[in-house]
BADREN-122199 format. One line per 3 residues: for each residue z, x, y of N, C-alpha, C, O. Coordinates in steps of 0.02 Angstrom, whole numbers, plus 50000, padded with zeros to 5 digits. Last residue first. Layout:
REM BADREN-122199
Z/X/Y/Z/X/Y/Z/X/Y/Z/X/Y | ...
***
This chain:
REM BADREN-122199
49288/51539/50815/49361/51622/50827/49355/51671/50860/49400/51713/50861 | 49170/51510/50760/49180/51478/50840/49252/51553/50867/49257/51593/50914 | 49207/51531/50598/49158/51574/50650/49164/51563/50732/49163/51614/50766
49296/51468/50591/49309/51474/50560/49268/51561/50641/49285/51601/50685 | 49254/51329/50601/49288/51344/50661/49290/51402/50642/49287/51427/50698 | 49123/51320/50496/49105/51336/50561/49175/51375/50621/49167/51420/50663
49236/51329/50396/49216/51387/50415/49166/51390/50509/49169/51429/50556 | 49243/51192/50406/49301/51228/50424/49272/51292/50438/49282/51314/50494 | 49151/51107/50389/49156/51120/50467/49226/51162/50456/49265/51161/50504
49118/51134/50285/49080/51180/50290/49104/51172/50382/49087/51210/50427 | 49254/51158/50164/49195/51092/50200/49171/51169/50241/49190/51227/50235 | 49320/51223/50062/49345/51176/50042/49270/51131/50093/49239/51085/50067
49322/51355/50052/49259/51317/50020/49273/51261/50035/49224/51226/50019 | 49387/51483/50182/49407/51401/50128/49346/51387/50100/49303/51416/50133 | 49348/51572/50257/49348/51594/50190/49343/51528/50124/49320/51522/50067
49390/51512/50375/49325/51526/50373/49308/51548/50310/49247/51547/50300 | 49569/51514/50342/49485/51457/50343/49426/51487/50342/49407/51487/50284 | 49559/51628/50308/49598/51622/50268/49539/51535/50269/49498/51511/50230
49548/51697/50447/49513/51718/50404/49516/51668/50334/49464/51672/50302 | 49633/51633/50511/49569/51631/50524/49525/51619/50484/49485/51573/50474 | 49738/51656/50485/49720/51596/50483/49661/51582/50490/49636/51528/50477
49745/51791/50522/49756/51787/50425/49738/51692/50426/49727/51664/50373 | 49764/51769/50677/49690/51819/50613/49704/51799/50540/49655/51795/50503 | 49888/51704/50677/49824/51691/50697/49777/51711/50674/49740/51671/50644
49961/51835/50636/49960/51776/50595/49897/51717/50631/49862/51692/50588 | 49930/51918/50738/49937/51942/50655/49914/51877/50606/49873/51870/50561 | 49979/51848/50850/49933/51859/50830/49876/51902/50776/49816/51912/50774
50135/51850/50830/50086/51784/50842/50001/51794/50811/49971/51762/50768 | 50165/51973/50808/50144/51929/50744/50103/51889/50766/50046/51882/50742 | 50146/52031/50915/50097/52041/50873/50096/52004/50809/50050/51999/50768
50241/51938/51015/50161/51959/51007/50125/51977/50964/50069/51950/50960 | 50343/51988/50933/50337/51930/50921/50261/51901/50936/50227/51863/50901 | 50346/52134/51003/50346/52104/50936/50328/52055/50932/50268/52062/50920
50364/52095/51131/50321/52128/51094/50298/52116/51021/50246/52096/50995 | 50470/52034/51123/50450/52005/51144/50373/52029/51132/50327/51988/51126 | 50537/52137/51073/50577/52091/51033/50492/52034/51083/50470/51991/51044
50552/52236/51191/50525/52259/51131/50536/52182/51066/50541/52201/51008 | 50639/52157/51293/50556/52183/51298/50525/52202/51244/50465/52188/51242 | 50780/52083/51208/50735/52154/51260/50660/52142/51260/50633/52110/51215
50841/51965/51170/50865/51998/51173/50819/52024/51228/50816/51998/51284 | 50729/51802/51212/50740/51856/51170/50781/51915/51176/50738/51948/51205 | 50786/51659/51198/50767/51706/51258/50791/51771/51180/50832/51779/51135
50756/51506/51134/50772/51558/51118/50741/51644/51149/50693/51676/51128 | 50684/51406/51197/50762/51410/51220/50787/51474/51204/50829/51502/51240 | 50560/51408/51133/50566/51398/51216/50634/51448/51231/50639/51502/51261
50614/51359/51002/50594/51405/51026/50579/51443/51099/50590/51503/51111 | 50635/51236/51044/50716/51268/51005/50662/51325/51013/50687/51349/51063 | 50497/51181/51073/50576/51183/51126/50599/51208/51100/50605/51251/51144
50456/51156/50951/50415/51199/50996/50470/51215/51058/50474/51272/51081 | 50538/51095/50924/50546/51138/50861/50504/51189/50916/50517/51249/50922 | 50525/50965/50943/50549/50979/50958/50579/51066/50970/50622/51089/51008
50380/50959/50929/50371/50969/51001/50464/50984/51006/50484/51009/51058 | 50345/51033/50768/50353/50988/50832/50379/51021/50868/50399/51079/50866 | 50210/51153/50737/50282/51131/50724/50288/51095/50754/50240/51094/50793
50088/51076/50578/50118/51120/50637/50197/51095/50682/50231/51045/50671 | 50158/51144/50408/50146/51099/50467/50139/51100/50527/50188/51127/50553 | 50085/51265/50318/50138/51206/50337/50100/51182/50396/50045/51192/50421
49979/51403/50186/49995/51335/50251/50066/51308/50269/50111/51330/50232 | 50000/51450/50098/50026/51471/50157/50040/51432/50201/50087/51423/50240 | 49896/51435/49995/49889/51496/50038/49967/51525/50101/49982/51578/50129
49978/51355/49889/49963/51431/49870/49937/51491/49906/49938/51551/49891 | 50017/51265/49961/50071/51294/49935/50036/51368/49939/50052/51417/49972 | 49888/51186/49990/49937/51210/50062/50001/51273/50042/50027/51312/50082
49867/51156/49860/49821/51215/49887/49855/51238/49955/49852/51297/49974 | 49950/51070/49833/49954/51156/49800/49925/51178/49825/49938/51238/49829 | 49928/50991/49931/49977/51010/49949/49992/51068/49889/50039/51107/49896
49813/50926/49895/49815/50974/49938/49872/50996/49938/49862/51055/49954 | 49837/50875/49760/49772/50914/49759/49802/50973/49841/49809/51034/49841 | 49881/50763/49758/49930/50826/49759/49891/50863/49764/49920/50913/49785
49814/50660/49708/49859/50662/49763/49867/50713/49794/49862/50715/49855 | 49786/50699/49576/49743/50700/49639/49779/50719/49686/49783/50776/49709 | 49913/50677/49508/49883/50737/49513/49824/50752/49591/49823/50794/49636
49981/50547/49592/49959/50581/49514/49927/50633/49546/49915/50633/49606 | 50172/50499/49609/50107/50499/49626/50061/50542/49577/50087/50569/49528 | 50271/50446/49522/50276/50416/49593/50190/50455/49630/50160/50425/49675
50229/50349/49371/50263/50393/49420/50218/50392/49467/50162/50365/49473 | 50336/50223/49274/50264/50237/49321/50255/50296/49348/50315/50305/49360 | 50476/50153/49312/50424/50155/49284/50357/50173/49299/50323/50138/49335
50581/50127/49435/50574/50159/49415/50499/50186/49334/50489/50245/49320 | 50564/49967/49435/50538/50044/49498/50535/50091/49485/50489/50123/49511 | 50597/49868/49370/50551/49915/49348/50537/49979/49415/50496/50025/49422
50686/49787/49419/50744/49823/49353/50662/49870/49344/50670/49915/49304 | 50665/49678/49513/50639/49685/49436/50678/49731/49407/50709/49709/49358 | 50743/49656/49651/50737/49673/49608/50707/49655/49531/50737/49614/49497
50704/49550/49790/50760/49550/49728/50706/49574/49670/50656/49545/49648 | 50633/49579/49900/50697/49591/49901/50739/49595/49836/50790/49627/49827 | 50496/49504/49924/50543/49477/49961/50617/49534/49936/50664/49516/49972
50427/49557/49817/50413/49602/49870/50465/49575/49902/50501/49622/49920 | 50508/49529/49697/50510/49583/49730/50484/49591/49805/50514/49626/49846 | 50437/49405/49719/50483/49399/49729/50514/49489/49734/50546/49502/49785
50272/49430/49700/50313/49403/49775/50375/49400/49768/50396/49388/49825 | 50297/49451/49575/50295/49528/49608/50303/49488/49681/50342/49514/49722 | 50305/49322/49511/50367/49390/49500/50362/49432/49540/50413/49463/49553
50180/49249/49562/50236/49229/49600/50310/49317/49584/50342/49350/49625 | 50087/49347/49505/50100/49331/49549/50143/49333/49595/50156/49371/49641 | 50174/49440/49354/50105/49388/49381/50123/49390/49450/50169/49428/49466
50164/49630/49312/50221/49559/49328/50170/49515/49339/50114/49540/49337 | 50122/49748/49222/50085/49726/49272/50142/49645/49273/50148/49613/49221 | 50237/49900/49215/50177/49849/49176/50187/49798/49236/50231/49797/49280
50195/50034/49361/50235/49976/49294/50207/49935/49248/50146/49937/49243 | 50107/50137/49417/50174/50130/49416/50205/50100/49356/50234/50131/49311 | 49995/50204/49405/50050/50221/49414/50113/50202/49434/50159/50235/49459
49899/50105/49343/49875/50153/49319/49945/50219/49363/49937/50278/49348 | 49976/49974/49271/49956/49995/49314/49954/50106/49304/49987/50149/49275 | 49965/49907/49094/49994/49943/49160/49982/49961/49206/49944/50003/49180
49967/49738/49034/49919/49787/49060/49950/49814/49103/49972/49782/49150 | 49973/49677/48877/50012/49680/48918/49981/49726/48971/49961/49773/48937 | 49872/49488/48875/49878/49587/48860/49930/49605/48907/49943/49574/48959
49846/49372/48903/49942/49379/48895/49930/49414/48852/49953/49404/48795 | 49701/49358/48919/49712/49349/48857/49799/49352/48865/49821/49324/48814 | 49671/49392/49071/49677/49322/49032/49697/49297/48970/49709/49238/48958
49721/49520/49066/49750/49489/49082/49725/49401/49060/49763/49359/49037 | 49590/49579/48965/49651/49559/48954/49719/49526/48981/49764/49507/48944 | 49510/49516/49083/49482/49506/49006/49561/49504/48966/49588/49454/48943
49505/49628/49170/49521/49535/49194/49527/49478/49121/49544/49419/49117 | 49492/49737/49127/49567/49717/49150/49573/49618/49129/49608/49576/49101 | 49329/49726/49080/49400/49742/49006/49456/49713/49059/49475/49658/49040
49290/49715/49219/49273/49672/49182/49333/49701/49082/49366/49663/49047 | 49333/49838/49229/49375/49813/49296/49358/49722/49226/49402/49687/49201 | 49249/49953/49158/49348/49967/49141/49368/49870/49173/49412/49839/49142
49146/49913/49187/49151/49915/49133/49257/49880/49111/49293/49838/49084 | 49134/49980/49346/49125/49874/49304/49168/49870/49249/49219/49835/49251 | 49302/50057/49337/49192/50043/49338/49182/49974/49327/49217/49929/49304
49421/50155/49435/49417/50069/49374/49299/50092/49374/49259/50128/49403 | 49522/50219/49474/49452/50237/49450/49427/50232/49421/49402/50271/49381 | 49674/50134/49452/49627/50174/49494/49559/50191/49443/49553/50175/49384
49767/50000/49538/49723/50016/49469/49656/50096/49493/49613/50101/49537 | 49925/49993/49577/49844/50006/49594/49838/50028/49503/49866/50048/49453 | 49998/49821/49643/49982/49862/49592/49926/49888/49574/49878/49853/49557
49961/49700/49681/49982/49745/49736/50009/49822/49697/50036/49869/49727 | 49891/49610/49595/49973/49608/49631/50011/49655/49693/50060/49650/49730 | 49802/49747/49561/49800/49672/49509/49903/49655/49545/49955/49680/49525
49658/49829/49614/49744/49811/49649/49745/49719/49599/49712/49667/49602 | 49555/49969/49613/49558/49916/49625/49640/49869/49633/49677/49897/49673 | 49475/50098/49693/49512/50062/49672/49517/49988/49662/49487/49949/49698
49342/50217/49645/49339/50144/49641/49421/50095/49655/49421/50048/49616 | 49458/50319/49704/49415/50253/49723/49351/50300/49648/49334/50354/49624 | 49556/50416/49727/49568/50385/49670/49512/50308/49662/49523/50260/49626
49577/50425/49855/49574/50507/49804/49559/50472/49761/49526/50513/49728 | 49593/50344/49913/49530/50378/49926/49530/50432/49859/49486/50465/49831 | 49701/50226/49941/49697/50268/49887/49634/50304/49863/49618/50300/49804
49723/50139/50061/49749/50221/50040/49761/50263/49986/49801/50309/49976 | 49635/50039/50030/49719/50035/50010/49730/50064/50007/49762/50071/49955 | 49528/49920/50150/49573/49997/50125/49630/49993/50058/49661/49941/50044
49527/49762/50109/49503/49825/50136/49539/49874/50098/49568/49874/50043 | 49463/49656/49956/49522/49706/49998/49474/49763/50037/49423/49793/50022 | 49410/49527/49880/49389/49606/49912/49454/49630/49984/49469/49613/50040
49484/49465/49754/49467/49448/49821/49436/49527/49838/49445/49577/49803 | 49527/49319/49636/49470/49376/49634/49474/49392/49719/49468/49343/49756 | 49652/49271/49524/49615/49246/49587/49598/49318/49601/49633/49367/49588
49660/49221/49347/49616/49229/49392/49593/49238/49471/49536/49221/49490 | 49717/49088/49294/49732/49152/49273/49725/49224/49337/49769/49260/49360 | 49659/48956/49296/49719/48979/49355/49742/49058/49340/49785/49084/49376
49543/48932/49252/49599/48926/49182/49648/48929/49230/49698/48900/49208 | 49448/48947/49333/49447/48860/49314/49532/48874/49292/49577/48837/49311 | 49509/49088/49442/49457/49060/49409/49482/48974/49383/49528/48945/49412
49517/49055/49656/49516/49067/49584/49479/49040/49512/49439/48993/49510 | 49440/49148/49767/49415/49111/49716/49489/49113/49670/49512/49167/49651 | 49397/49273/49858/49449/49214/49871/49459/49136/49823/49482/49083/49846
49219/49266/49824/49283/49306/49873/49361/49262/49876/49361/49210/49909 | 49178/49166/49663/49189/49179/49742/49242/49237/49754/49289/49254/49717 | 49175/49140/49483/49215/49139/49562/49186/49178/49609/49166/49233/49588
49162/49196/49361/49123/49125/49383/49149/49098/49434/49150/49037/49439 | 49174/49308/49306/49248/49277/49322/49213/49208/49306/49226/49172/49258 | 49050/49389/49331/49127/49371/49253/49140/49319/49230/49133/49289/49177
49008/49379/49443/48964/49334/49400/49021/49337/49328/49027/49294/49285 | 49134/49439/49514/49112/49378/49546/49048/49335/49467/49051/49276/49450 | 49116/49598/49427/49169/49494/49427/49167/49446/49437/49185/49400/49400
49024/49611/49477/49015/49617/49426/49057/49556/49424/49046/49495/49422 | 49039/49606/49623/48994/49591/49602/48979/49579/49533/48930/49544/49519 | 49137/49729/49616/49162/49650/49647/49114/49622/49595/49132/49612/49536
49075/49828/49554/49133/49795/49513/49133/49732/49527/49131/49685/49487 | 48984/49841/49668/48945/49834/49616/48995/49808/49569/48973/49763/49534 | 49087/49903/49766/49037/49835/49770/49005/49815/49701/49009/49754/49690
49121/50013/49740/49179/49970/49725/49135/49904/49751/49167/49852/49753 | 49067/50131/49700/49068/50093/49634/49101/50029/49649/49115/49989/49604 | 49066/50252/49804/49081/50257/49715/49093/50201/49681/49128/50207/49631
49077/50162/49913/48999/50211/49886/49028/50212/49837/49020/50158/49809 | 49177/50075/49896/49093/50029/49900/49054/50101/49862/49019/50103/49812 | 49294/50180/49930/49257/50133/49884/49210/50112/49828/49201/50120/49768
49238/50226/50046/49218/50253/50009/49229/50233/49939/49194/50253/49893 | 49251/50096/50130/49188/50124/50129/49152/50160/50080/49093/50156/50063 | 49305/49978/50051/49306/49978/50097/49252/50047/50078/49220/50051/50026
49333/49883/49939/49272/49857/49967/49240/49910/50027/49183/49904/50050 | 49437/49844/49797/49451/49876/49882/49344/49895/49904/49306/49922/49864 | 49488/49708/49743/49442/49763/49727/49427/49792/49803/49408/49760/49853
49614/49620/49658/49586/49632/49719/49554/49698/49713/49583/49743/49682 | 49715/49481/49576/49658/49589/49580/49623/49566/49657/49615/49515/49691 | 49798/49424/49535/49775/49444/49599/49760/49489/49580/49793/49538/49565
49889/49330/49425/49867/49370/49432/49807/49390/49500/49765/49345/49502 | 49881/49170/49410/49938/49220/49380/49941/49297/49428/49991/49314/49460 | 49810/49113/49569/49830/49142/49504/49881/49159/49491/49927/49167/49530
49856/49033/49683/49827/49117/49670/49869/49104/49622/49929/49090/49620 | 49815/48895/49823/49864/48936/49754/49798/48991/49706/49737/48990/49699 | 49832/48932/49999/49813/48905/49944/49836/48927/49878/49874/48975/49875
49875/49009/50085/49882/48961/50110/49847/48911/50053/49837/48852/50068 | 49960/49187/50051/49910/49142/50066/49948/49056/50063/50006/49039/50050 | 49985/49333/50132/50024/49264/50121/49954/49211/50127/49915/49198/50173
49922/49453/50165/49976/49420/50080/50006/49361/50093/50055/49343/50061 | 49877/49424/50275/49860/49438/50208/49856/49408/50175/49822/49362/50153 | 49942/49397/50429/49969/49437/50365/49910/49411/50325/49890/49360/50353
49951/49270/50493/49935/49317/50523/49909/49375/50475/49853/49399/50487 | 49980/49162/50457/49917/49154/50451/49914/49221/50480/49855/49232/50498 | 50140/49187/50461/50104/49178/50397/50045/49184/50414/50028/49231/50378
50162/49183/50602/50160/49253/50564/50108/49243/50498/50056/49275/50485 | 50124/49075/50645/50085/49108/50645/50087/49179/50619/50042/49221/50613 | 50224/48983/50565/50173/48972/50547/50128/49027/50577/50081/49038/50538
50360/49055/50628/50328/49060/50554/50255/49046/50570/50223/49094/50589 | 50312/48966/50742/50330/49051/50757/50313/49058/50682/50253/49067/50669 | 50296/48845/50711/50265/48849/50748/50251/48937/50755/50198/48965/50769
50438/48807/50693/50375/48819/50650/50318/48835/50647/50286/48840/50595 | 50544/48890/50784/50499/48834/50791/50460/48860/50720/50456/48918/50700 | 50722/48967/50730/50663/48969/50751/50629/48905/50760/50664/48856/50749
50830/48992/50653/50819/48916/50724/50763/48956/50758/50770/48975/50816 | 50833/49020/50531/50811/49070/50557/50797/49029/50643/50751/49047/50681 | 50793/48917/50433/50854/48975/50411/50874/48989/50486/50930/48970/50504
50712/48821/50496/50757/48808/50497/50818/48878/50477/50874/48884/50503 | 50583/48923/50474/50597/48917/50516/50691/48879/50532/50728/48907/50572 | 50602/48928/50325/50593/48987/50357/50622/48976/50393/50681/48993/50390
50578/48789/50304/50626/48827/50265/50670/48872/50312/50728/48869/50332 | 50432/48771/50353/50517/48738/50373/50560/48775/50354/50590/48802/50401 | 50383/48838/50247/50376/48864/50342/50418/48838/50387/50438/48861/50440
50371/48762/50137/50420/48851/50138/50428/48874/50235/50466/48911/50267 | 50320/48654/50188/50367/48647/50181/50418/48701/50161/50480/48698/50163 | 50186/48713/50174/50209/48647/50265/50311/48669/50238/50351/48695/50277
50197/48844/50094/50195/48793/50116/50204/48783/50168/50225/48821/50211 | 50114/48986/50019/50143/48965/50086/50133/48872/50104/50081/48843/50121 | 50129/48998/49868/50096/49004/49920/50122/48986/49974/50176/48959/49961
50209/48996/49743/50132/49000/49731/50088/49007/49761/50031/49018/49742 | 50349/48953/49762/50285/48882/49734/50229/48917/49762/50195/48886/49803 | 50437/49066/49714/50433/48975/49703/50394/48935/49721/50397/48877/49700
50369/49166/49791/50365/49166/49726/50405/49085/49704/50369/49053/49665 | 50331/49121/49922/50268/49109/49867/50302/49097/49797/50288/49053/49756 | 50451/49124/49987/50413/49050/49979/50365/49059/49935/50348/49009/49904
50458/49256/49958/50516/49218/49929/50492/49153/49930/50506/49118/49882 | 50390/49290/50047/50383/49316/50013/50416/49265/49950/50385/49246/49901 | 50465/49246/50174/50385/49198/50165/50379/49214/50084/50366/49166/50048
50566/49325/50186/50568/49266/50190/50521/49233/50129/50530/49208/50073 | 50470/49465/50201/50535/49450/50141/50539/49369/50130/50520/49345/50077 | 50450/49384/50338/50424/49401/50318/50425/49440/50224/50374/49434/50191
50598/49390/50414/50543/49338/50408/50499/49343/50362/50504/49292/50328 | 50717/49459/50471/50689/49438/50401/50658/49405/50365/50669/49388/50307 | 50704/49464/50581/50685/49541/50552/50652/49519/50504/50595/49532/50485
50796/49349/50621/50684/49339/50614/50668/49390/50601/50606/49393/50602 | 50922/49403/50626/50892/49362/50569/50837/49366/50552/50816/49380/50496 | 50966/49562/50649/50907/49521/50709/50892/49467/50650/50843/49485/50618
51012/49630/50589/51065/49616/50653/51011/49569/50681/51019/49541/50735 | 50984/49578/50406/50959/49594/50453/50987/49595/50530/50985/49535/50544 | 51032/49526/50306/51039/49568/50283/51016/49621/50346/51023/49682/50345
51003/49362/50316/51084/49393/50304/51071/49481/50306/51128/49504/50306 | 50895/49324/50283/50890/49341/50346/50958/49369/50368/50970/49394/50423 | 50898/49327/50119/50892/49371/50170/50865/49388/50241/50830/49435/50259
51038/49234/50118/51044/49281/50097/51002/49368/50148/51024/49417/50178 | 50943/49104/50170/50976/49144/50209/51011/49197/50219/51025/49221/50274 | 50860/49120/50049/50828/49117/50124/50880/49138/50142/50883/49199/50137
50948/49077/49939/50899/49164/49931/50874/49185/50026/50872/49240/50054 | 50986/48952/49969/51054/48988/49985/50999/49099/49991/51009/49151/50024 | 50884/48909/49974/50876/48914/50003/50954/48968/50025/50968/49004/50073
50874/48941/49806/50838/48972/49847/50830/48986/49943/50799/49030/49974 | 50961/48836/49761/50962/48918/49762/50929/48964/49812/50951/49009/49847 | 50901/48710/49795/50973/48729/49837/50972/48806/49835/50979/48840/49886
50709/48761/49805/50802/48743/49757/50845/48766/49834/50837/48801/49884 | 50572/48728/49848/50614/48774/49846/50695/48719/49843/50718/48668/49868 | 50456/48624/49826/50506/48643/49772/50562/48705/49784/50592/48728/49736
50540/48481/49952/50473/48534/49926/50500/48574/49855/50554/48559/49829 | 50635/48392/49978/50589/48377/49967/50533/48430/49946/50480/48408/49923 | 50794/48412/49907/50751/48446/49956/50670/48403/49951/50663/48383/49893
50967/48300/49926/50874/48335/49896/50836/48363/49939/50836/48350/49999 | 51116/48372/49922/51045/48343/49969/51000/48384/49930/50990/48441/49910
***
């Protein structure tokens, strides 16, 4: 059977494989759309029809999903999708300057691709990496603590075919290769790069140093309420212990140099 789109028989089999991973096949639509992008470089009408056919839903339903999420593109994307975070903290730290420099250097506007088809530039909303602001992403891999100069060097290396590595991840692959990984077909790079950087672990280190812990869950509170002390002396001791812990917590918070607000909370107590 001849297919009209760029999707091969093997690709159609992979779409069915993705759908079969889920108790409800239409739950596989998101990775199926990524697979379409990995083959055709974007979401095409033919790809939408193929997904709809596999899932037994209408093309309009598939299109509604494809147009809702910004990771799905309706026009061709370069080999490297370069995103610059321009949300509040990254913007303050230099994200806007980076984005303006790249637009000028690459001679493109937002969501446009260079003439050689190598780089598509887009400003992005928060990437949840504020501790490394200003942040960029290349095919959804992090590039941390960027400057206008390092951003220009980055895109020049990508266009020249140089190997580029994510700050906290693997070697940068192409847009289509990244889309295939998002479709659920691993590329063998999952263990490359650190899982978390030092800046992300500062809060954890402070909490461990000071003995801080997360508030008890509703279930934990319920379990504590069900545990009835054997005698009144245990009740008195538990009350005294709680008061002591509260006092220590207030002292630590008041002495903490982290924020003025924390100190004010201690004074209020």
